[in-house]
Each structure stands twice: as C-alpha cells, then as structure tokens.
C-alpha positions as CSV (number, residue, x, y, z in Angstrom):
1,M,-9.2,3.4,25.8
2,R,-10.6,4.6,22.5
3,D,-9.3,8.1,23.0
4,D,-5.8,6.8,23.9
5,L,-5.7,4.7,20.7
6,E,-6.8,7.5,18.5
7,S,-4.2,9.9,20.1
8,A,-1.5,7.3,19.4
9,R,-2.7,7.0,15.8
10,M,-3.0,10.7,15.1
11,K,0.5,11.3,16.3
12,Y,1.7,9.5,13.1
13,K,-0.9,10.8,10.6
14,P,0.9,12.0,7.4
15,D,0.3,15.4,6.0
16,S,-0.8,13.7,2.8
17,V,-1.8,10.0,2.7
18,R,-0.2,8.1,-0.1
19,F,-1.2,4.5,0.9
20,L,-4.1,4.0,3.3
21,F,-4.1,0.6,5.1
22,I,-7.4,-0.5,6.6
23,G,-7.3,-3.2,9.3
24,L,-10.1,-4.8,11.3
25,A,-10.0,-3.4,14.8
26,P,-7.6,-2.4,17.6
27,P,-6.6,-5.2,20.1
28,A,-8.4,-6.0,23.3
29,S,-8.1,-3.4,26.1
30,Q,-5.8,-5.6,28.2
31,D,-3.4,-6.0,25.2
32,D,-0.7,-3.5,24.2
33,R,-0.3,-4.8,20.7
34,F,-1.8,-1.7,19.0
35,F,0.0,-0.9,15.7
36,Y,0.7,2.7,16.8
37,N,1.6,1.8,20.4
38,E,5.3,2.8,20.7
39,S,6.1,0.3,23.5
40,V,5.2,-3.3,22.7
41,S,7.0,-6.1,24.4
42,A,5.8,-9.1,22.4
43,H,4.0,-10.2,19.2
44,D,2.9,-7.0,17.3
45,H,2.7,-9.1,14.1
46,L,1.1,-6.5,11.9
47,F,3.6,-3.9,12.6
48,L,6.6,-6.2,12.4
49,E,5.6,-7.9,9.1
50,T,4.6,-4.5,7.5
51,M,8.0,-3.0,8.4
52,K,9.8,-6.1,7.1
53,V,8.1,-5.5,3.7
54,L,8.5,-1.7,3.5
55,Y,12.0,-1.3,5.0
56,P,13.9,-4.6,4.5
57,Q,17.2,-2.7,4.5
58,D,16.5,-1.4,8.1
59,Y,14.9,-4.6,9.5
60,S,17.2,-6.8,11.6
61,D,15.3,-8.8,14.2
62,P,11.9,-8.4,16.0
63,K,13.5,-7.4,19.3
64,T,15.6,-4.6,17.7
65,V,12.7,-3.4,15.5
66,R,10.4,-3.2,18.5
67,S,13.0,-1.1,20.4
68,K,13.1,1.3,17.4
69,K,9.4,1.4,16.9
70,R,9.2,5.2,17.1
71,E,11.7,5.5,14.3
72,F,9.9,3.0,12.1
73,L,6.5,4.7,12.7
74,E,8.1,8.0,11.7
75,K,9.4,6.5,8.5
76,F,5.9,5.1,7.8
77,R,4.4,8.5,8.3
78,K,6.9,10.4,6.2
79,D,6.3,8.0,3.3
80,G,2.6,8.8,3.4
81,C,1.4,5.6,4.9
82,Y,-1.4,5.4,7.4
83,L,-3.4,2.7,9.1
84,I,-7.0,2.9,10.3
85,D,-9.5,0.2,11.4
86,V,-13.0,-0.7,10.4
87,S,-14.0,-0.7,14.1
88,D,-12.8,2.0,16.5
89,V,-13.2,-0.4,19.4
90,P,-11.9,-3.9,20.1
91,L,-14.1,-6.7,18.9
92,G,-15.6,-9.5,20.9
93,S,-14.8,-13.1,19.9
94,S,-18.3,-13.7,18.7
95,Q,-18.7,-10.5,16.6
96,S,-19.8,-11.3,13.1
97,I,-19.4,-9.6,9.7
98,S,-23.1,-8.6,9.8
99,Q,-22.5,-6.8,13.1
100,L,-19.4,-5.2,11.7
101,R,-21.4,-3.6,8.9
102,Q,-22.7,-1.2,11.5
103,S,-19.2,0.4,11.5
104,L,-19.2,1.1,7.7
105,P,-20.8,4.5,7.8
106,C,-18.3,5.7,10.4
107,L,-15.4,4.1,8.3
108,M,-16.6,5.9,5.1
109,E,-16.6,9.2,6.9
110,K,-13.0,8.6,8.0
111,V,-11.9,7.6,4.6
112,E,-13.5,10.6,3.0
113,S,-11.8,12.9,5.4
114,L,-8.4,11.3,4.8
115,V,-8.0,10.6,1.1
116,S,-9.1,11.5,-2.4
117,R,-10.7,9.0,-4.8
118,G,-7.2,8.4,-6.4
119,T,-5.4,7.5,-3.1
120,E,-4.4,3.8,-3.1
121,I,-6.1,1.8,-0.4
122,I,-5.0,-1.6,0.9
123,L,-7.4,-3.9,2.9
124,I,-5.8,-6.1,5.5
125,S,-7.4,-9.5,6.5
126,V,-10.1,-11.6,4.8
127,P,-13.0,-10.1,6.9
128,V,-12.0,-6.5,6.0
129,F,-11.8,-7.4,2.3
130,D,-15.1,-9.2,2.3
131,L,-16.8,-6.3,4.2
132,C,-15.2,-3.3,2.5
133,Y,-14.0,-4.1,-1.1
134,D,-17.2,-3.8,-3.0
135,H,-18.5,-0.9,-0.9
136,L,-15.3,1.2,-1.3
137,R,-15.1,0.5,-5.0
138,S,-18.7,1.4,-5.6
139,Q,-18.0,4.8,-4.0
140,G,-15.1,5.4,-6.4
141,Y,-12.2,4.6,-4.1
142,S,-9.0,3.0,-5.4
143,V,-8.7,-0.3,-3.5
144,I,-5.6,-1.8,-5.1
145,N,-5.7,-5.4,-3.8
146,E,-8.3,-7.4,-5.7
147,S,-8.1,-10.3,-3.4
148,P,-7.6,-10.6,0.4
149,I,-4.3,-10.2,2.1
150,E,-4.3,-12.5,5.2
151,F,-3.6,-11.0,8.6
152,P,0.0,-11.8,9.5
153,A,-0.5,-14.3,12.3
154,Q,-1.1,-18.0,12.9
155,G,1.2,-19.0,10.1
156,H,0.1,-16.4,7.5
157,Q,3.1,-14.2,7.9
158,R,4.9,-15.3,4.8
159,A,1.8,-15.1,2.6
160,F,1.2,-11.6,4.0
161,R,4.7,-10.4,3.1
162,Q,4.6,-11.9,-0.4
163,K,1.2,-10.4,-1.3
164,L,1.9,-7.0,0.2
165,Q,5.4,-6.7,-1.4
166,A,4.1,-7.7,-4.9
167,L,1.2,-5.2,-4.5
168,L,3.3,-2.3,-3.4
169,E,6.0,-2.9,-6.1
170,K,3.2,-3.0,-8.7
171,H,2.0,0.4,-7.5
172,G,5.3,2.1,-7.4
173,W,6.4,1.7,-3.7
174,R,9.7,3.3,-2.9
175,S,10.7,4.5,0.5
176,G,10.9,8.3,0.4
177,A,9.5,8.4,-3.1
178,A,6.7,10.7,-2.1
179,A,9.2,13.4,-1.2
180,S,11.8,12.8,-3.9
181,L,11.5,14.4,-7.3
182,A,15.0,13.3,-8.4
183,P,15.1,11.0,-11.4
184,P,16.0,7.4,-10.7
185,A,19.5,6.2,-11.4
186,P,20.1,4.8,-15.0
187,Q,19.3,1.1,-15.3
188,V,20.3,-1.5,-17.8
189,A,18.0,-2.1,-20.7
190,A,16.5,-5.2,-19.0
191,N,15.0,-2.9,-16.4
192,R,13.6,-0.3,-18.8
193,Y,10.0,-1.0,-17.8
194,E,10.5,-1.2,-14.1
195,W,7.9,1.5,-13.4
196,G,8.2,1.1,-9.7
197,R,11.4,3.2,-10.0
198,L,9.3,6.2,-10.7
199,N,7.3,8.0,-8.1
200,N,3.8,9.2,-8.9
201,L,4.8,12.7,-10.0
202,Q,7.5,11.3,-12.3
203,L,5.1,8.7,-13.8
204,G,2.5,11.4,-14.5
205,R,5.1,13.5,-16.3
206,Y,6.3,10.5,-18.3
207,A,2.7,9.7,-19.3
208,E,2.1,13.3,-20.5
209,Y,5.3,13.4,-22.6
210,Y,4.6,9.9,-24.0
211,T,1.1,10.9,-25.0
212,K,2.4,14.1,-26.7
213,M,5.0,12.1,-28.7
214,E,2.4,9.5,-29.8
215,F,0.1,12.3,-31.2
216,T,3.1,14.0,-32.8
217,L,4.1,10.8,-34.5
218,S,0.6,10.4,-35.8
219,G,0.7,13.7,-37.6
220,F,-0.9,16.0,-35.0
221,D,0.4,19.4,-34.0
222,V,0.8,19.5,-30.2
223,Y,0.5,22.7,-28.1
224,S,1.4,22.7,-24.4
225,S,-1.0,24.5,-22.0
226,E,0.9,27.4,-20.4
227,V,-1.5,27.6,-17.5
228,D,-3.4,24.4,-16.4
229,D,-6.4,26.3,-14.9
230,R,-9.1,24.3,-16.8
231,G,-7.8,20.8,-16.3
232,I,-6.2,20.7,-19.9
233,D,-2.7,19.3,-20.2
234,F,-2.3,20.2,-23.9
235,V,-4.1,20.8,-27.2
236,I,-3.7,18.9,-30.4
237,R,-4.6,19.9,-34.0
238,K,-5.0,17.6,-37.0
239,D,-5.7,20.2,-39.6
240,A,-7.1,23.8,-39.8
241,G,-10.1,24.2,-37.6
242,R,-9.9,20.8,-35.8
243,Y,-8.6,21.2,-32.3
244,Y,-8.9,18.8,-29.3
245,D,-8.3,19.5,-25.6
246,V,-6.5,16.6,-23.9
247,Q,-6.4,15.7,-20.2
248,V,-3.9,12.9,-19.3
249,K,-4.1,10.4,-16.5
250,S,-1.5,7.7,-15.6
251,V,-2.4,4.5,-13.8
252,R,-0.4,1.6,-12.4
253,G,-2.0,-1.7,-13.2
254,L,-5.7,-1.7,-12.4
255,N,-7.2,1.2,-10.5
256,Y,-9.9,3.8,-10.4
257,I,-9.4,7.0,-12.4
258,F,-11.6,10.1,-12.3
259,F,-12.1,13.5,-13.9
260,H,-14.0,16.2,-12.0
261,K,-17.0,17.2,-14.0
262,D,-16.4,20.9,-13.5
263,R,-13.1,20.5,-15.3
264,F,-13.9,17.8,-17.9
265,S,-17.0,18.7,-19.9
266,L,-18.6,16.3,-22.3
267,R,-18.0,17.9,-25.7
268,D,-16.9,16.8,-29.1
269,N,-13.3,18.2,-28.8
270,M,-12.5,17.0,-25.3
271,L,-10.4,13.8,-24.9
272,A,-9.2,11.7,-21.9
273,A,-5.8,10.1,-22.5
274,V,-5.1,7.2,-20.2
275,V,-1.6,5.6,-19.9
276,R,-1.5,2.2,-18.2
277,F,1.8,1.1,-16.7
278,E,2.4,-2.6,-16.0
279,T,5.8,-3.8,-14.6
280,G,8.0,-5.3,-17.4
281,E,5.8,-4.0,-20.2
282,P,5.8,-0.8,-22.3
283,P,3.1,1.8,-21.6
284,K,-0.4,1.2,-23.0
285,L,-2.1,4.4,-24.3
286,Y,-5.9,4.8,-24.6
287,V,-7.9,7.8,-25.8
288,I,-11.5,8.2,-24.7
289,P,-13.7,10.9,-26.2
290,S,-15.5,12.7,-23.4
291,T,-18.8,12.1,-25.2
292,A,-18.4,8.4,-24.4
293,W,-19.6,9.2,-20.8
294,R,-23.0,10.2,-22.2
295,R,-23.8,6.5,-22.1
296,P,-22.1,5.1,-18.9
297,D,-21.5,1.4,-18.4
298,R,-19.4,-0.8,-16.1
299,L,-16.2,0.9,-17.2
300,L,-17.2,4.5,-17.7
301,V,-19.2,5.7,-14.7
302,S,-20.8,8.9,-13.5
303,R,-20.8,9.7,-9.8
304,D,-22.4,12.8,-8.3
305,Y,-21.9,12.1,-4.5
306,E,-25.0,14.0,-3.5
307,G,-24.9,15.3,0.0
308,K,-21.1,14.5,0.3
309,K,-18.0,16.6,0.2
310,S,-16.6,14.9,-2.9
311,K,-17.1,16.7,-6.2
312,P,-19.1,15.1,-9.0
313,E,-16.8,13.1,-11.3
314,W,-16.6,11.0,-14.5
315,G,-14.8,7.8,-13.6
316,I,-13.0,4.8,-15.2
317,D,-13.4,1.7,-13.1
318,L,-10.5,-0.4,-14.2
319,S,-10.7,-4.0,-13.0
320,K,-10.0,-7.5,-14.5
321,R,-13.6,-7.8,-15.4
322,N,-13.8,-4.3,-17.0
323,L,-10.4,-4.2,-18.7
324,P,-11.7,-5.8,-22.0
325,L,-14.1,-2.8,-22.3
326,L,-11.1,-0.5,-22.5
327,D,-9.7,-2.1,-25.7
328,R,-12.1,-0.1,-27.9
329,F,-10.3,3.0,-26.8
330,S,-6.8,1.9,-27.7
331,F,-4.8,4.7,-29.2
332,D,-4.3,3.0,-32.6
333,R,-8.1,2.5,-32.9
334,V,-9.2,6.0,-31.9
335,V,-6.5,8.2,-33.4
336,H,-7.6,7.5,-37.0
337,E,-11.1,8.7,-36.2
338,L,-10.1,12.1,-34.9
C-alpha cells in the first residue's frame, strides 16, 4: 500500500517545487481517494477543491474534473506544486497529535530533500498546522499560512477555497508563472500594485531595480555587478572611499528570508536590502547592515544546521509579531546613516 501511494505521488513530482502542500495522511487502505490516485469514483474533496482554486477557468463539475484527473495533476506538477503528508501510512481513528509527532523526523527529512528554505509551504488541516507550523518555522522554512486552513470536507469546502485563494494570490500565484518570463499585460492604474501579476523572477528583478533607483535618488553612485559570484547584486558609493556591497531580497507579505553565511559576511560595508510587496500597496524598502546580525534577536536569526545538508545562514523571520522590529531598518531611517 505505502509503495503504491508513493509511486503514484512521485509520478507527479515537479522538477522544482514552488509550493509545497503538506496534508495529514493518505486515506485508509480500502479507500481510493488518494490525491494522486488517477482514478477516483467519488468524493476526493482535497483534490477537487484545490483544483477549483488553482484552475477555475478549467473547472466545470466534479464528475468531469475526476475524468480529467491526469490532466489536472499534470498542470499541478508543471506549476511546481507538490503534496506530501505528515504520515506515510493511513491513520487510525484514535490516533492523537502526540502519536503523530513520531512522524516529524521523517517529515523533516522529506521537506529538506524537496525544497529550500525559501520555498513556500502550505499546511492543510488544523492538526497539521498545530503539529508542524512552529517546528518548520523554527528550522527556517517558509510556512506562508499563519493560521490553519481547514480540510475541505464536512462543510469546510467554502472556507478552504476562500483561505487558499487569498493566500496564493498574496504570494503571487499564477498558473504557468513558474515557466513564464514574459512581462504581464499592461493594467490600468488601479491595478498598479497587484504584485500577483509578477512571477518570482520578475518580482526579484523589480526589487533590484527599485532599490537601485532609491539609492540613486538619495545621492549614491550605483555600480552593477557584472558577475554575481559573491552574492553581491550591486555596489553603492556615497563619496570617495565609502563603498557598500548590497544584496537584495524580495518578499511577498510575511515570510522567511535568508542569506548564506559563506556569501554574506558580517562587515561594515555589507548591506541587505529587503523589499516587501503587499497587494494594493507600493513596495516597502528596508536596509539592514550585516553587522546587525552580530546580536541576533527574534527578527534577525543565525542558523547553522549542524549535521544537516542545509548551509549555515543569516535569516530574517518575518511574522506579524516580528514585523515591528523591522521598522528600525526602513530605508529612510538607515540611508542617512551611511
């Protein structure tokens, strides 16, 4: 049973995971309602409701969508989406959260093998959120739902769709966006700050250009890095002899950001520029001197991951609780001190 489920799942594993969904467990052995089972005759709520959110233009009715499940799963794969479960085996009706915790080490190994610290993770169902949210965030992973998304059954289908749709739009969901580098079609002024129209690569480029212009308008000379072999996006100069290396990161809403320690050294002339994008609002630019990580706190963290594959990193743990700590690094406050 377990091997069959894993084979069905692996068939639709993306080359690069853009959104990692984590569910609770596969269905009971006598049930065919596994998300990656290509032939499901009834129910299949998680698959149906997820497809309804991701591909509304292709969704007609449950019976038709079930008959085209292979096509939808292939779209899901091509868009960089992947679903794994906390438990590899079906759960008994009496299994508790404390018993599920035994699956966490195996889950963390799977997550580490699939994604980077910047990959966006979505936790499906209240038990999965309660079990995994704090643990994944403490390890530097980017869990993007800060509250539970109910499993889409027993009357929770509408709430599931509403929460998942709002979350994905906030984080730039667009079918095919992972593979498309073409700029979005021009929009009217009212949609100027609809950042979901940009894929991650486009948003990163926008953030770098935006940061360069802000430094230029503040009287700095800006020099582009011809070869980004040291993690430096560009160099700024205020006056003779005062140079700063700048590394830019873009982030949608609240998320975890990191800089590998071997490419971001703590020195007086190294800066981290962070551009936050919130739907409907202009970009917010922050400049963090690398030396600020010499005294880590809730916001600025140091993670070495001893004994693990992940490289040591300096991190920024953006959350509702930590966001006020970022204000001291707003561009207007810091730029005058450089």
